N, C-alpha and C positions, 0 to 999 in steps of 0.2 A: 739542525736543519732536517727537513723531511727528505724523502726520496724524490727523484725527479718526477715532474708531472707533465703530461702532454695532453693533446686533444684526444679524448677517448669516448666513443659512443655519444657524441654530442655534448659531453660534459667538458666545460672549459677548465683545464688545470694548467698551470704555468710550467714550462720547461725551463729549469734553471741551469741546465747543462749548455755548454757551448754546442751549437748545432752543427753536426757533421752533415755531409750531403750524400745523395745518391744511394747506391746499394748498401754501402757500409752503414748508413743511418738506419735503413729499413731493417737490416740484420740486427743492429743493436736494439732497436725497439722491440723486435720479436723476442730477443733474449730477455728483455726487461718487462715484457708485457704482463706476465702474471703478477709481478710485484707492483707495477703501475696501476693495474686494475684495483688492487687492494688498497691503494693509497687514496682513492677517491673519497672514502668515508672515514676509515679508521684503520688501525693496525690489523693486518691479517696474521694471526698467531701461527698459522700454518707455514709461514716463512721462517719460523724459528723452531728449533728442536725442543721437544719435550724429553723427559728422562728416558722414555722408551725408545726414542730415536737416537739417543746418545749411547753408544754401545758400552762405554766404560761405566756410565751411570746405571744402565740396565743390568750389567753383570754384577756390580757391587750391591745394588739394591736387592737382587735376588738372594744374596747371602743372608741366611737366617741367623739370628742371634743364638748364642749357646756357648759352650765351652770353647775357648780359643784354641786354634791349631798351633799357636805359638807358645813356646816355653822359653824362659830365660835360663841360660846355662850359667848358674852362679859360680861354677868353677872358672869361668872366664872373667869374672868381675874384677875390675881395676878401679881404685879410688885414688885420685891424685888432686889434692888441694880443693878445687871447686867443682870437680867433675867426677862422675862415676860412669864407667863404660862396661857394657856387658853384651854378649851375643844373644840374639833371639833366633831360635831354630824353628822353622816351619816343619812340623812333624809329618806333613803329608808329602812334601817334595824335597825335604832336607836342604832347602836354601837358607843360608845364614844371613841375618841382618845384624847391624851394629846399632845398639841403642846407647845414646848419651844422655845423661841427666846432668844439667849444669845449673849451679846456684848463682843467681845474679843479684846484684845489689837492689835494695828497695823492695824486697819480698817478691821476687820474680823467679820462676823456674823455667828452664828451657829444655824441651824434649826434642832430640834429633834422632831420626831413624833413616838409615841408608843401607844399601847392600854392602856386604863385606868385600866381595870380589865381583863388582859389576863388569859386564863385558865392555861397557863404555860408561863414561861419567854421566851422571844425571844432573839436570839443571838445578842450581842453587840460586835463589833470588839475590840480586845485587842492588845496591844503592837505595834500599828502602830504610835500613837501619841508619841512624845518625852516625854511629860508629860501632865497633865491636863492643857489646855491652860489658860493663865492668862486673867482674865476677867476685863472689864472696865465698866464704868457706862452706863446704859440703861435708858434714860430719857423719861418719858411719856410726849407727847406734845398734840397737838390739838386732839379733839375727838368729835364725834357726835353719833347718835343712831346706826350707821352702820359701823363706822370705828374709828381706833385709830392710831395716828402717834407716832413713837418712834425716838429718836435721839441716834445714836450709838456713844458713847464717848462724850467728852465735846466740840469737835470742831464745832458741828452744821453742818458740811458738809455732813455727811452721815445719811440718814433717811430711815425708813421703814414704809410704810403705810399698816396696817392690815385692810382688809375689811371683814366684818362678813358674809354677805349673798349676793351672794355666796362667799365662802371663797377664798381669794387670798391675796398675799403679793407682794408689789412693793418696790423695792430699788431705792433710788434716791441719786445721788452724785451732790453736788452743785445745788440742785433743778432740776436736769436733770434725767429723768427716764432711768435706765440702765438695770434693771432685773425685770421681773415679774414671780411670782411663782403661779402656778395653775390658770393662766389666761385663759387657755384652758380647765379647768375643768377636768383634767385627773388624779387627785389624786385618788389612789386606795389603799386600805389597807385591804387585806384579813385576817380578824381576825381568830385566832385559835378557832376552834369550834368542837362540836360533829357532827357526821354524821347526815345528814338530813333524814327524813323518807324514802326518795327514796333510801337511801343507807342502810336502815335497812333490816333484813331478811323479805322475803315475809310473808303476813298474814297467809297463810296456814302453813308455817313452824312454826310461832309463836303459832298457835293453837295446832299443834302436840306437840310442846315443852311444852305448858301449860297442855295439856292432860297427857303427861308423868309425869309432876310434880304432877298433881292431883293424879295419880295412886300411885306415891311414897308416897304422903301424906297419902292416904287411907291405903296403906300397912303398914305404920308406926303406924296405929291405931288412927290417928287424926280424930275423928268423929264430924260432925257438924249437927245441926238440919236442917230440910228442909228449914225453913224460912231464916236462915243465908245463906244457900247455894244458894238459889234463888236470894237473894239480891246481893251476890257476882258476880254471873253470869251476872246479869243485869248490874252491874257497869262495868264489863269487856266488855260487848257487847257495851255499850256506849263509852267506851274508844277506842275500836277497830274502831268504826265508825268515831270517831274524828280523829284518826290517818290516816284512809283512806282518809278522807276529806282533811286533811292537806297535805298529800302526793300528792293528785290530784291537789291541788291549788299551790303547790310548783313549781317554775320555773324549767324547764329542766336543769340539771347540766351537765357540761362538764364531759364526762366519765373518763377523766384523773385526776379528782380532788383528788381522794383518792388512786389511784395507777396508775402507768404509765409504758408503755413498749416502748423500742426502740430496734428494731431488736429482738434479742433473750434475751435481758436483761430486768429484772423486777425491778421497784422501788416501794417499799412498801409504801412510803409516810405516815408514822405513824401519822404525824401531819396534814395531809390533805393539803388543799391549804393555803398558807401563804405568797403570793407574795405582793410586794409593788411597787407603781409607782407614779411618780410625774413629772410634766412638768415645765420647766424653759425656759423663752424666753429672749434672749439677745437683747435688744432694741438698734437700731443704729449700730448693728454689722453684717457684712457680712461674717466674717471669724472666724472659731473656729478651735482649734487644740488640740492635746493630745490624751487621752484615749487609750494609747498603750496597747497591741501590735497588729498592723495590717500591712499587706503588702499593704499599700495604700498611697495616696497622703498626703503631709504635711498638707495642708488645707483640713479639713474633708469635705466629700461630703454629699449631701442630700441623704436620704435613702427612698425617696418617692416610688421609683420603685425597691428597693432592700430589702434584709433583713436589720434589724438594725445592727449597729456595736455590735459585741458580745465580752464580756469579760468573758473568762472561760479558765483557763490555760490547754492547750492540747498539746500533742506530735504530731505535724503536720509536717511531713517531706516533703521536696520538695514542700513547700507550694505554692498555687496559688498567683499571684499578682493581685492587684487592686480588692481586695475581702474583705468584712467586716467580714469574718469569724474569729473566735478566733485563737490565736496562743499561744505561750509559757507563756506569762506574761500578767498581767492585772493591770493597774493603773486607777482607776475610777476618773480621774481628767481631766478637760477640761479648756482650756484658750480661751478667746474671745479677739479679738484685732481690734481696728480701729485706725484712725489717731489721735484721741484725748485721748484714754485711753485703758488700758488693765485690764482685770479682770479674776478671776478664780472660778471654782466650783468643790469642792471635795466631792464626794458621797462616804462616808466611809462605804462600804459594801463589804464583802468578798465572797458572794454567786454569782452564775451565774447571769450576768447582761447584758442587752441589751439596747442600746441607739439609739433612732431614732433622726434624724436631718432633719429639713425642712427649706427652705428659705421662708420668708414671708415678707409681708409689713404691718407695724403697722399703721393703720389709726388713725389719731388724733381723729376722731369722735367716735372711740371705747373707748377712754380713760375716757370719762365722766369727773369725778372730777380730773382724772390724767392729763387732757389735759394741765394744767398749768405746768406740769413737762416735757412735750414733747418738745424737742429742735426744734427750727425753725418752718417753716410752711410746710404744705402739709404732705405727708406720709413719714414714716421712714423705712429704711431697718431693718429687724429683723430676727434673727436665732432662730427658735424654737427647743428645744430639749426635749426629753422625756426619763426618766431613769426608767428601770424596773428591779427589782431584785427578785430572787425566795424566799428569806426568810430574816430574820433579821428585823431591824428597819430602818426608815429614819433618817439618821444622816449626815447632809450636812453642809459644810462650804462654805460661800460666801466670796471670797477674792476680795475686792473692789479696789485694786490697789492704785492710778490710773496709775502708770507707769509700764513697764515690770519689772524693777528692784524691785519695790515695791511688785509686785505679787510673784516674786521668793523668796523674803525674807519672805513674809507672809506664803507661802506654806512650806518653810524651817522651820519656827517657829513651824509648826504643826508636820511635819513628819521627820524633820532633814535634814541634808546636806550629801553629799558624804564624807565619812571619808577620811582624807588624806592618800593616799595609800603609800606603800613603793616604793621607786624610781624604783627599778628593774621592778615592775609590769606595769609601763607605757612605758617600753622599748619594744623590739621586742620579740615575743614568737613563738617558732617552735613546731607545733603539727601535729599529724597524728594518725588515727586509723589504725594500731598501729606501733610503733617502736618495732621491733620483739624481741630483746633480748639485753643483755648488750653489745654485740659486735656491734650491730646496733647503739645503743646509742653512743658508743665511736666513731664509724665511722662518724656519723652525726655531732657530736661535733667537731671532728678534721677537717672535711671538711669546716666548717665555718671559722676556723683559716687558712686553706690552701688558701681559696679564699678571705681572709681578709674582711669577712662580720661579723659585730657585731651581737650578740644576747645575751639574758639574761636567757631565760627559755626554757627547753625542757620538753615536756608533754608526759605522758603515758596514753593511753586509757585502756579499761577494760581487754585487753589480758595480761596485766602484772600480773594479779592476779592469785591465785590458784583457778580455777574453778569458776570464777566470784564472789569470796568472797572478799569483800572490806576490806582494811587494811591487806591484805596478799600479798605475792609475789609468782609467779610461780617459784618453786625451780629449775627447769631445765633452764628456760630462764633468770631468774634474781636471781642467787644463792647468789650473794654478793652485795645486794643493798647498804650497807653502803660504800663499796669501790666505787661503781658507783657514789653515791651522793657526796662523798668526792672528787672524781676526777673532777666533775663539779665545786664544791665549790672552788677548787684550782685556778680556773679561775674566781672566783666571780660569778659563774652561779648557777642557781637554777633549781629545778625540780618540776613539778606538777603531781599528780596522781589523777585519777578519783575515787570518792566515791559517789555512788548513794544511795537513801533512802530505796530501797528494799533490804531485807536481805535474803540470800539463806536459805531455810528451810533444815538444815542439823545439826543434833545433835552434830556432831564433830566440827562444826564451832563455835569458842568461842563467837563471837558477837551474833549469833542466840541463842546459849545455855543460855548465861547470860540474854539476853533480854527476852527470853521465861520464864526463872525462875523468873524474876522480873515483869512479866506481863506487858511488855512495848509495845506491839504491838497494832495497831488499831484493833478494833473489828468489826465483821460483825453484821447484824441486830439481830442475835440470841444470841450475846454475846460471840461467839467464836472468836479466832484470825482470822482476815481477811487475806485470802490468794488469790494470783493471780499469773499471769505469767509475768516475765520480763527476763532479760538476763540470770540469773542463772537457770531458770526453775521456779519451785514452790518457791514463796517468800512470806515473810510477811513484813509489813511496820511499821516502828517505828512511834509512836504517838508523833510527835514533838510539839503538842499543849501543852503537859504536861511539865512544867518547870523542874520537876525532871528528866524527860527523856532527855531534852536538856542538863542538867548538866552532866548526865551520858554519853551522846554522846560526849560531850566536853572532858571528862576524857579519852575516848578511843583514843584521838589523842595525848596523852602524849607519850613521847619517850619510856617509859617502857611498854606501852600498844600496841602501833603501832610499832611492831618489824621491824627493818630495816629502820626506819625513822630518820631524823635529823631535825635541825632547819631550814635547807634550802629546806625542802620538803613542798610544799603547796598543795592546794586542789581545785578540780573541782567537783561541785555538779551538776550532769546531771540528766535527767529523773525525776525531782522532781516536776512535775506538780500536782500530780504524774502520771507517765506513767505505765499503767497496760495493758499488751498486750491483755488479754482476758476480759477486763472490758468494760463497755459501753463507747463508744467514746474513747477507748484506755486509760481510766482512771479509778479511783476508783468509786465504786458504791456510789450513793448519800446517801443511808441509812446506810452506815457504821458508826460506833460510835467512837467518840473521847473522850478525857479527858473532864470531866464535863458533860458527857452525850450528848454533841452536835453532831448532824449529820454531815457527811462530806459535805452535801449540804451547810451548814452554813459557813464552813471555807475553802472551796476548794481552793480559789484563794490565800490564805495566807499560805498554807501548805509549799510550797517551800521556802518562806522567813524564816520560822521557822528553816528549816534545815540549810540554809546559816548562820543564826544567831548563831545557836549552833556550827557549824563548825568553824566560826570565833572566837568564844569564846574559843574553844578548842585550837586553835593556840596561842591565847594570854596567856592562862593559862600555856601551855607547856613551855613558855619562862619566866615564873615567872612574867608575866605582863609587860615585857620590850619591846617585838618586835611587830610591827604592823602586822596584818594578811593579807593574800591575799586569797580570795575565789571567784571563778567564779561560777555563778549560771545561769541556763537556765530559770527556773521559777522565777517570781518576782511579787511584789505587792508594793503598796505605802509604803515607808519606807525602801525598800530593799537597797536604796543607802547607808544606814548606815553600811552595812555589806560586801560590795565588789563590784565586777564588774558583768555585765551581757553581753550576746551577743545574736544575732538575730536568733540563732538556725540553723537548717539544710537547708541552702540555696543551690543554684545550680550554677554550673559554666556556667552561661549565662550572656550576657551583660545586659539583663533586670534585673537580680538580683543585679548586681553591681549598676545599676542606682537606683533601688528601695532601696538599703541600705542607701542612703542619707536621704530621707524623714523618713525612719524608725528610724534611729538613732537620727535625730533631734526631732522627736515626743517623743521618750523616754526621751531625754534630757530635753525637755520642761516640762515633767512630773516629774522632780526632780532627775532622775537617770542619772548622768553625766558620769559615768565610763562605757562606752558602746563601742561595736565594732561588726563587722560582720566577718565571716570566710573569710579571704583573699583567693581568687581563687575559692571560692564556695566549699561547702562540697561534694556535689554529682557531678559526671561526671568529664570529663577531659577538663580543659580550654586550649585553644591554647595559644601560647607564647605571643601574643599581649594582649589577655584578662588578662592573669596572670600578665603581666607587668603593665598594667593600674590599675589592682586591688591593686598591691603593692603600686603604687603611691598614690592611694586614701587612703589605710589603714595607710600609714605613717603619714597622717594628720587627723587621727581619734583617739579618746581617748584610746581605747583598741586595740592593734595592734598584731593580731595573725593569722598566716597561719594554716589552718587545712584542712584535706582531708579524704574522705571515704576509707575504706579498699580496695574496688574494683578499686579505681582509680590508675592511674600510679603515680609513685613517682614524686614529683615536687618540691623538694628542689631547692633553687635558682641556684645552680651551674649546675643543669641538664638542664637549659634553653640554647638555643643558646647563644654564647658569647655576641652578641650585646644586647640581652635581659638581660642576667645575669648582665652585667655592669650597665644597667639602674636600675635594681632591687637593686643591691648593693648600688647605689647612693641614691635611695629612702630610704633605711634602714639607710644609713649614715646621710641623712637629718633628719630623726627622732631623731637620737642620738645627732646631732648638736643642735637641738631645745629642748632637754630635759630640760635645765634650764627654758626655757619659758613654756613648758608644766607643769613642776613641780610647777612653780609659779601660773599658772592658776588653778591647782588642789587645791593649798593652798587657793587661793581667793574664789574658789567655796565652799570650806569647811566652809567658813565664811558666805557667802551670798546666797548660793544655786543657783547662776546663772549658767546656762549650759555652758560648755566649748565649745562644738561644737554646734553652734546655728544659727538659721535663721537670715538673714540680718535685718529683721524688729525689732529684739530685740534692736539693736544699732541705727537703723534708723526708729524709730516708726511711723513717719509721712509720710514715702515714700510708697505710695500705690503700687508701682511697685514691691515691695519686699514681699507683703503679701502672695502671693501664690507661691513664688519662692522656688524651691527645688533642683536645679541642682548646686547650689553653697552655701557656708556657711562661717561663721566666726569661727576662733579659738580665743577665748577671744575677745578682742576688736581690735586686732592688725593685724591678718592675714586673708585674704580672699582667699578661696580655691575653685577652679572650676575643679573638676576631669573630665577627659575625660572618658565618659561611653558609647561611640558608636564605633563600629569597623571602621578601616580605616579613622579615624578622626585625622587631624593634625593641626587643628586650633579650636578656641573656640570663641563664642560670649559672652563676659564677661560683666556683668552689674556692673559698678562702682557706688556705691551710694554716696550721699553727694554732694551738690551743690559746684562745683569747688574744691571738696575734692581731693587732690593728693593721688595716689596709686602707689607704687613702685614695680616693678618686682624683686623678691628676688634673681633671677639668674643673672640679668644684670643691675639692677638699673634703667631701663627705667621707665619713668613717664607717668601715665595715670590719667585723671581727670574725676570726676563725675560731673554731674549726667547724665550718658549716657551708652549705650551699645558700646563696642569697640571690633573689631576683633583682636584676639591675636594668634600669632603663638604657636603651641603646638605639635612639633614633638614627636616621641616616647620617646625621651630622656627627655622630660619636662612635668611636671605637672604645670599648671598655678597657681602660688601662689603669692600674692601681700601683701606688708606691707602697712598699712594705714598711711598716713601722720599725724604727730602729736604723733607718738608712738615711744618707744624705746624698742627693743627686745634683751634679752641676749641669747648668743649662746656659745657653746664649740666646737671648730673646730677640735681638735685632734682626730684621729680615734683610738679607743680602742676595746678590745674584748668584753667588757660588760660595763654596766653603772657604776658599783661600782668602776671600775678602772679609771673612769673619775673624781672621787671625788675631787682630788686636782688640776685638770687641770685648766689652765687659761681661762678667759672669753673674748669673743668678744661682744661689744655692737654695735647694728645696730640702728642708729638714722635716722628716717624718718621724715624730717622736714614738718610740717603742713602748711596750706595756710596762717597762721598768723606768720610763721617763728619759731614756737615753737614746742617742743616735750616733752613727759613725758613717764616714764615707771617705772617698779619696778622689783625686783629680790628677791625671797625667797630662803633661804639656811638653811638646817639643816643636821643631819647625814644621812638622807635618809632611816632610817629603824626603829628607836626606837620611844617611846613615850616621849622622853626627851623634845621635842619641847613644850609639854604641860606644862613643868616646866620652860619655858622661854629660853631654849637652842636652839635658832634659831636667824637668822638675816633676817630682812626685810629692804631692801635698796631701796630708791627711786632715780630716775634720772630725771633731768630736763635740757632741752636745751633751751636757750633763749639768744638772742643778742650775738651770737657767743661765748657762754659760756656753758659748760657742767658741771653740778654739781651732785655729789653723796653724799647722807647723809642717815644715819640710820633713820628709822621711829621711833624707840624706842631705846633709849640709854641704857635701863635697861636689854636688852636681852644679853645673855652671850655666844652665840655660836662663836667659833673661827674657822677660815678657813685658809688654806695655799694657796688658789686660789688667783690669781692676775689678773690684767687687761692687756691682751696681745695686744688688738687691738680695735680701735674705727672706725666704718664706718659711715660716715654722708652722707645721700642721700638728694639731694635737696638744696645744698648750692648755693646761688645766686651769690656770689662773690668768686673769687679764694682765697684760703687759702695758705699763704706762710710759716707760721710757727705756732707752737703751744707750749704752756707751761703748765705744770701741777704743781699745788701747793697742798702740803699736809705736815702735821707735821711741819709747819713753814718754809719749804724749797720749792724752785722752780727748775724745771728741764725742759730744752728744749727738744722737741720731734720731730722725723722725720715725715714729712707730704708728702703725694702724692695726687694730685688733678687731676681728669679727667673731663675737661670742657664738654665733649660730654654727659656724663651721670650726670653731676653736682654732682659728688660724691667725697668725701675726705676720705682718709685713714690715720689714726694716729697710728703709730706702737710703741709697747712696752712702754706704760706708766709705767708699772712695779709696780703699787701700789697695795697693798693688798685690796681685795674687801670689807673688813670690815671697812676700813678707810674712813674718810670724805675727799673728794678731789674736786678740781676744775680744769678743763682744759679750758684755754683761747685760742681762735683762732684769728689769725691776718692775 
């Protein structure tokens, strides 16, 4: 959602907030006026901090690289089982830190750095890791007076060299240096401290205060003899001189160390400076990826002449492109890739974070004793990164790969995989701010049927509520929500309603009243309920950090609590960065207080994930633990993949935003969140028919497929397009439904191994350097290559087909293209370039239904794309599409293999018990070298001859109506 809009200077913009009256309203508008004025056209970047305006970023970035001020005190080294612990000493201030190196299963290392004796505990991120990672042996190896070598695990392939003075760590794989830590000397750890003398009250004030105290003492009748009084005054004079001398000698401090202002907002910073920073250099790597969310290129850019990439969840509507500024979500996880290996770095910190990236050359002469680990001769490419967070501890995981698949599994072992979603949620969603009332809903629903366009979910934005009070219905516009939901359910369709984290401050509102009585709201720095402005007007925010509050929130989604809801109503968590219209940077004040006494600065980036977690749990509980949830969230963090889908927020109906959606979605997918999408058509402004058509084509081949639009835009449901465009859009949506078996299988596989479903080509072609920065085309699974058209008036595409002599087949006409090369491909408005990889088998369902659930028992078509070796493989996952029964073994996983003119289907596991009525209707084989004249299927001890059609021009063969149930084991022989 964007910021609130009002009538400004004759420009009509809609106010989505509940309208207060009188003087209070005028005052609120004056407060918001600078933000509102910027909302008329696009984001005003001045409403958001740059590094120079963020004091901890500014301080750390001023630190120049060089020899580290930290040394490792090897005499404190302790090695026990899987862990090595050693003290790091800051040689400038003598503050000691504790470094832990922990060896974790699957070729992962963990680096933790915290204060040895902090004045108070520092925040450690909770609930992101699936569990405490399983550790493996850490074996101490060679050592000398200034270094110690460790082996990670028993393989001997992964090693860490700890150098004491200056402190640094170097990771080797197969005796090749891959990562250096603190090699640039940029470790910084602002210890929690008392204010320095420069921040104490002036001496004159102290003297006045002491004089007052003396008078009070005298008035109380405490008399001292003259000798004692003189001695005391002398000691005080000496102490005062010492303090003055210390204050004069102390270095000048940043004026924002102990409090900070941004525009009209004040941050009290009660703990003072507590930032952390550490540098990591990826040796022999030119390309790094990840750290979403940014509207920028897939391969991350250097930040030498720009701000660092910022991670700080913010409500940034109509965001700028090619900008490192923060957006709605934050995943502090980076991948590095070259032709030989892939590795990852997970910086587990939920505070505001900035990441600098520079390209460099690692000279072998600089390595000294590391030179033996440097591959080859001469200099090596190197990507230097520096990570800066405002608070917390350094808690970092190094994922050593070495393959892309290994890295995905390693990261999934830490933060989890995308939960297998219900089938309906990966179909098509129709959304708008707002469908006006029940009549509007009924009309939109019937129009899809009239134009024979399938869809699964209709969405309602905040106007469906009573006065922006979530989990309520506007009694005039939506008087009979149960009837409305049941009408949709009669066609196996669902509904989603929006539920944001801000709660309208109104005593008559049951959610607010109950939460207030239970003391469940976030507190301000003074201990009172934190209040701010969002859509309802004055609001309070639930403290989702508290497990008891999450449980309570989950209970509010039960059918007896959320009146007018059914099991076919699902949830959209928006504005959960959290967005606070009158807060600093349109978010919550950093000195607000959460459960456990933690400041909002410590947990900001994880807040939205906690709401999505609680909402999903509520949907599970309302069904008695039987039905899978569906929750869409705008804010996200590492681990959000376990709780539902996310989208890229308030984009714009421009070709540039369509083009940018591709690298944005791939970046998020690489960071572990695979259920991802962008608003089809663009949320803001009005797309022309060509742009909207091309966007539908792209969206049909992305994991989350939803059209959405702003209230001020023209209605743009598919049937409102010119007929030519409507027919193309309808076909794109139908293609999505035809490929649902393939999509669902990919989601199942991703739920096991964490591999992104929509992914860059280098994931499957890791040694093809041409693909490393490619972002205008992508793979779905390992089988489909998609090249969306993202420029106006474009009717052809220059498609790159990877793989030496690898065949690729046009899914529309079976034409064959071969890699490794670029090829011009025709792409009229009616076509999106999609190609099936040779060597794969893809399942489809061709019959057009109104929704995905109605396809449950429909027959399958198998599309076999023969590889350059004459073979092909594929698989199909089946279950009931909505329950958790699959976790009890009620599913079918079938594998297909084509070789030597024989197609075989067999279950992967014979113990699984799901039954299906679906049968095999058709087999299409692309790339058959010789003409097929007949086919025979064998199953259950019988043989049946099948009808065959061959097209020599496209080298394709069609086998019709094998008729066998998909759960059976069978073989088709071609002759």
